[in-house]
C-alpha positions in Angstrom: 17.1 66.6 36.7 17.9 66.3 33.0 21.5 65.5 32.4 23.2 65.2 29.0 25.4 62.2 28.2 27.6 61.4 25.3 26.7 57.8 24.2 28.6 55.5 22.0 26.4 53.1 19.9 28.0 50.3 18.1 26.3 48.2 15.4 27.3 44.5 15.5 26.1 41.4 13.8 23.8 40.8 16.8 22.2 44.3 16.9 23.3 47.4 18.7 25.3 48.0 21.9 25.4 51.4 23.7 27.4 52.8 26.5 27.7 56.3 28.0 30.9 58.3 28.4 31.7 60.2 31.6 29.9 58.0 34.1 31.6 56.0 36.9 31.1 52.3 36.6 30.1 50.1 33.7 26.7 50.8 32.0 25.7 49.0 28.8 22.5 49.0 26.8 21.5 46.9 23.8 18.8 46.4 21.2 17.9 45.1 17.8 17.7 48.7 16.5 19.6 51.9 17.1 16.5 53.3 18.8 16.1 50.3 21.1 19.7 50.5 22.2 19.3 54.2 22.9 16.2 53.5 25.0 17.8 50.7 26.9 20.9 52.8 27.8 18.6 55.6 29.1 17.0 53.0 31.4 20.4 51.5 32.3 21.7 55.0 33.3 18.7 55.7 35.5 19.1 52.4 37.2 22.8 52.9 37.7 22.3 56.3 39.4 19.4 55.0 41.5 21.4 52.0 42.6 24.8 53.6 43.3 23.9 57.2 44.0 24.5 60.5 42.3 28.3 60.3 43.0 28.6 58.2 39.8 27.8 61.4 37.9 30.7 63.3 39.5 33.4 62.4 37.0 36.2 65.0 36.6 37.1 66.3 34.2 33.9 66.0 32.2 33.9 64.6 28.7 33.8 67.7 26.4 33.9 65.9 23.1 34.0 62.3 21.8 35.6 61.1 18.6 35.6 57.8 16.7 38.8 57.0 14.8 39.8 53.9 12.7 43.3 52.8 12.3 45.4 49.8 11.5 47.8 48.1 13.9 50.2 45.3 13.2 49.6 42.6 15.7 
């Protein structure tokens, strides 16, 4: 079954880190390039579902849109 996920991919000094939204549990992928991180997160999602079952897909309400914002905070 093909399922669409919204995935956040962050570029860091060590490469790229990716994680999906709307999935129960913690799933992270990484790579030296954007494409490697995207490939790794696909594999990690498959493994997560195979390991914990399809109930990890049953997140309500579903994520309809994702936004990235930057703001300053005095700390």
